[in-house]
C-alpha positions as a Markdown table, in Angstrom:
| # | Residue | x | y | z |
|---|---|---|---|---|
| 1 | Met | 0.0 | 0.0 | 0.0 |
| 2 | Ser | 1.5 | 3.4 | -0.9 |
| 3 | Ser | 1.4 | 6.3 | 1.5 |
| 4 | Gly | -0.9 | 8.1 | -0.9 |
| 5 | Asp | -3.4 | 5.2 | -0.5 |
| 6 | Leu | -2.9 | 5.2 | 3.3 |
| 7 | His | -3.6 | 8.9 | 3.6 |
| 8 | Ala | -6.1 | 9.4 | 0.8 |
| 9 | Asp | -8.9 | 10.4 | 3.1 |
| 10 | Arg | -6.8 | 12.8 | 5.3 |
| 11 | Arg | -7.2 | 16.4 | 4.3 |
| 12 | Arg | -6.7 | 18.3 | 7.6 |
| 13 | Cys | -4.9 | 17.9 | 10.9 |
| 14 | Tyr | -7.2 | 18.1 | 13.9 |
| 15 | Pro | -5.9 | 18.9 | 17.4 |
| 16 | Ala | -6.8 | 16.1 | 19.8 |
| 17 | Ala | -5.3 | 18.0 | 22.7 |
| 18 | Ala | -8.3 | 20.4 | 22.8 |
| 19 | Met | -10.4 | 17.5 | 24.0 |
| 20 | Leu | -8.1 | 16.5 | 26.8 |
| 21 | Ser | -8.2 | 17.9 | 30.3 |
| 22 | Gly | -7.5 | 17.0 | 33.8 |
| 23 | Ser | -4.3 | 16.4 | 35.7 |
| 24 | Gly | -1.3 | 14.1 | 35.3 |
| 25 | Pro | 0.5 | 13.3 | 32.1 |
| 26 | Phe | -2.3 | 14.7 | 30.0 |
| 27 | Ser | -2.8 | 18.0 | 31.8 |
| 28 | Glu | -3.0 | 21.2 | 29.8 |
| 29 | Asn | 0.4 | 22.3 | 31.1 |
| 30 | Thr | 2.0 | 19.1 | 29.9 |
| 31 | Leu | 0.3 | 19.2 | 26.5 |
| 32 | Glu | 1.2 | 22.9 | 26.0 |
| 33 | Arg | 4.9 | 22.0 | 26.4 |
| 34 | Met | 4.7 | 19.4 | 23.6 |
| 35 | Lys | 5.2 | 20.8 | 20.2 |
| 36 | Asp | 4.2 | 19.9 | 16.7 |
| 37 | Gln | 7.5 | 18.8 | 15.2 |
| 38 | Leu | 9.3 | 16.4 | 12.9 |
| 39 | Ile | 13.0 | 15.7 | 13.8 |
| 40 | Ile | 15.4 | 14.0 | 11.5 |
| 41 | Ser | 18.9 | 13.3 | 12.9 |
| 42 | Gly | 22.0 | 11.2 | 12.1 |
| 43 | Asn | 25.7 | 11.5 | 11.8 |
| 44 | Leu | 26.0 | 10.2 | 8.2 |
| 45 | Asp | 28.8 | 7.8 | 9.2 |
| 46 | His | 28.9 | 4.3 | 7.7 |
| 47 | Asp | 31.1 | 1.3 | 8.0 |
| 48 | Gly | 32.0 | 1.0 | 4.4 |
| 49 | Asp | 28.7 | -0.3 | 3.1 |
| 50 | Gly | 27.3 | 3.2 | 2.3 |
| 51 | Leu | 24.4 | 2.8 | 4.7 |
| 52 | Val | 23.7 | 5.3 | 7.5 |
| 53 | Arg | 21.2 | 5.3 | 10.3 |
| 54 | Phe | 18.6 | 8.0 | 10.6 |
| 55 | Arg | 16.5 | 8.7 | 13.8 |
| 56 | Ile | 13.2 | 10.2 | 12.9 |
| 57 | Thr | 10.7 | 11.5 | 15.5 |
| 58 | Ala | 7.3 | 13.1 | 15.0 |
| 59 | Glu | 5.2 | 14.5 | 17.7 |
| 60 | Asn | 2.1 | 16.7 | 18.4 |
| 61 | Pro | 0.3 | 17.3 | 21.7 |
| 62 | Ala | -1.6 | 14.0 | 21.3 |
| 63 | Phe | 0.8 | 11.6 | 19.7 |
| 64 | Arg | 4.5 | 10.8 | 19.5 |
| 65 | Gly | 6.5 | 8.3 | 17.6 |
| 66 | Thr | 10.2 | 7.6 | 16.8 |
| 67 | Thr | 11.9 | 5.1 | 14.6 |
| 68 | Leu | 15.4 | 4.3 | 13.2 |
| 69 | Thr | 15.8 | 3.8 | 9.5 |
| 70 | Trp | 18.7 | 2.9 | 7.2 |
| 71 | Gly | 19.5 | 4.7 | 4.0 |
| 72 | Asn | 22.4 | 6.3 | 2.2 |
| 73 | Glu | 23.6 | 9.9 | 2.9 |
| 74 | Glu | 22.1 | 11.0 | -0.5 |
| 75 | Arg | 18.6 | 10.6 | 1.0 |
| 76 | Ile | 19.0 | 14.0 | 2.6 |
| 77 | Ser | 19.7 | 15.7 | -0.8 |
| 78 | Glu | 16.8 | 13.7 | -2.4 |
| 79 | Leu | 14.4 | 14.9 | 0.3 |
| 80 | Leu | 15.6 | 18.5 | -0.3 |
| 81 | Ser | 15.0 | 18.1 | -4.1 |
| 82 | Ala | 11.5 | 16.7 | -3.4 |
| 83 | Leu | 10.6 | 19.6 | -1.1 |
| 84 | Ala | 12.0 | 22.3 | -3.5 |
| 85 | Gly | 9.4 | 25.0 | -4.0 |
| 86 | Phe | 6.8 | 23.3 | -1.8 |
| 87 | Pro | 4.0 | 24.4 | -1.6 |
| 88 | Lys | 3.4 | 25.4 | -5.2 |
| 89 | Thr | -0.4 | 25.2 | -5.1 |
| 90 | Ser | -3.2 | 24.9 | -2.5 |
| 91 | Ser | -3.4 | 21.2 | -3.3 |
| 92 | Asp | 0.3 | 20.5 | -3.4 |
| 93 | Arg | 1.5 | 17.1 | -2.0 |
| 94 | Val | 5.0 | 15.6 | -1.7 |
| 95 | Glu | 5.7 | 12.0 | -0.6 |
| 96 | Phe | 9.0 | 10.7 | 0.6 |
| 97 | Val | 10.2 | 7.4 | 2.3 |
| 98 | Phe | 13.1 | 6.7 | 4.5 |
| 99 | Gly | 14.1 | 3.0 | 5.1 |
| 100 | Thr | 12.6 | -0.3 | 4.1 |
| 101 | Pro | 10.0 | -2.6 | 5.6 |
| 102 | Arg | 11.3 | -4.9 | 8.4 |
| 103 | Thr | 14.3 | -2.6 | 9.1 |
| 104 | Gly | 12.5 | 0.7 | 10.1 |
| 105 | Val | 10.4 | 2.9 | 7.8 |
| 106 | Cys | 9.3 | 6.5 | 7.8 |
| 107 | Arg | 6.8 | 7.7 | 5.2 |
| 108 | Leu | 6.4 | 11.4 | 4.9 |
| 109 | Glu | 3.4 | 13.0 | 3.2 |
| 110 | Phe | 3.7 | 16.8 | 3.0 |
| 111 | Gln | 0.5 | 18.5 | 2.0 |
| 112 | Thr | -1.2 | 21.9 | 2.0 |
| 113 | Val | -4.2 | 22.1 | 4.4 |
| 114 | Asp | -5.9 | 25.2 | 2.9 |
| 115 | Ser | -5.6 | 28.1 | 0.5 |
| 116 | Leu | -4.0 | 30.3 | 3.1 |
| 117 | Gly | -0.7 | 28.4 | 3.0 |
| 118 | His | -1.1 | 26.2 | 6.1 |
| 119 | Cys | 0.6 | 22.9 | 5.7 |
| 120 | Cys | 1.1 | 19.6 | 7.5 |
| 121 | Val | 3.2 | 16.5 | 7.1 |
| 122 | Trp | 1.7 | 13.1 | 7.9 |
| 123 | Val | 4.5 | 11.0 | 9.4 |
| 124 | Asp | 4.0 | 7.3 | 9.2 |
| 125 | Leu | 6.5 | 5.5 | 11.4 |
| 126 | Glu | 7.2 | 1.7 | 11.6 |
| 127 | Ala | 9.5 | 0.2 | 14.2 |
| 128 | Pro | 12.8 | -1.4 | 13.0 |
| 129 | Tyr | 12.2 | -4.6 | 14.9 |
| 130 | Ala | 9.2 | -6.9 | 15.3 |
| 131 | Ser | 7.4 | -6.6 | 18.6 |
| 132 | Thr | 7.3 | -9.5 | 21.2 |
| 133 | Gly | 8.9 | -12.0 | 18.8 |
| 134 | Lys | 5.9 | -11.9 | 16.4 |
| 135 | Asp | 6.0 | -10.8 | 12.8 |
| 136 | Arg | 4.2 | -7.6 | 13.7 |
| 137 | Phe | 5.8 | -4.2 | 13.9 |
| 138 | Glu | 4.7 | -1.3 | 16.0 |
| 139 | His | 3.4 | 1.6 | 14.1 |
| 140 | Ser | 2.4 | 5.3 | 14.6 |
| 141 | Leu | 0.8 | 7.9 | 12.4 |
| 142 | Val | 1.4 | 11.5 | 13.5 |
| 143 | Cys | 0.2 | 14.8 | 11.9 |
| 144 | Val | 2.7 | 17.7 | 12.3 |
| 145 | Lys | 1.3 | 21.1 | 11.3 |
| 146 | Phe | 3.7 | 23.9 | 10.1 |
| 147 | Val | 3.9 | 27.1 | 8.1 |
| 148 | Pro | 6.1 | 27.4 | 4.9 |
| 149 | Ala | 8.7 | 29.6 | 6.7 |
| 150 | Ser | 9.3 | 26.6 | 9.1 |
| 151 | Leu | 9.9 | 24.3 | 6.1 |
| 152 | Asp | 12.5 | 26.8 | 4.8 |
| 153 | Glu | 14.3 | 26.6 | 8.1 |
| 154 | Phe | 14.1 | 22.8 | 8.2 |
| 155 | Cys | 15.6 | 22.6 | 4.7 |
| 156 | Asn | 18.4 | 24.9 | 5.7 |
| 157 | His | 19.2 | 22.6 | 8.6 |
| 158 | Leu | 19.1 | 19.6 | 6.2 |
| 159 | Arg | 21.6 | 21.3 | 3.9 |
| 160 | Arg | 24.1 | 21.6 | 6.7 |
| 161 | Phe | 24.2 | 17.8 | 7.4 |
| 162 | Lys | 27.8 | 16.6 | 7.4 |
| 163 | Arg | 29.5 | 13.3 | 7.9 |
| 164 | Gly | 31.3 | 12.8 | 11.2 |
| 165 | Arg | 29.1 | 14.9 | 13.5 |
| 166 | Gln | 25.7 | 14.7 | 15.0 |
| 167 | Asn | 23.2 | 16.4 | 12.7 |
| 168 | Glu | 19.6 | 17.4 | 13.4 |
| 169 | Ala | 16.8 | 19.2 | 11.4 |
| 170 | Val | 13.6 | 20.2 | 13.1 |
| 171 | Leu | 10.4 | 21.1 | 11.4 |
| 172 | Ala | 8.4 | 22.9 | 14.0 |
| 173 | Lys | 4.9 | 24.4 | 13.8 |
| 174 | His | 6.4 | 27.9 | 13.7 |
| 175 | Ala | 9.8 | 29.0 | 12.6 |
| 176 | Leu | 12.2 | 28.8 | 15.5 |
């Protein structure tokens, strides 16, 4: 199933935190501290096989997921190429995949939400290892809302990824 099929019925991101109240881990104060953000990190080092490990995290006030994926260091420049000029129209969509099934997968679906330029990315994460010895992998689907200026900042961070150091690019709801 392609990520386009998986998300075909999703047109908007709806905040679940507005429905939560009370005390404890889901109190308003705790939820306000959580941000809508997508984080891609990695050091781009490999052991001669050309494969590098990426850590990808997505969170919003209601959900959070993290996975590890394998890829080559060119995946960063390929993501940058795919995002060049996004969003071009009010119905623009960009899909991108890190990793492979059974070793950690992250499917990204960037899309516009409305004609005012609001955007989101649906981040579909699959764990790199089967859960409890079964042939089932944990999975999360998180919507991260953002404005185009935040995407520009995210892409600037991706452009600065270098081998041999810890790199991190954050796509936040608002430019940092």
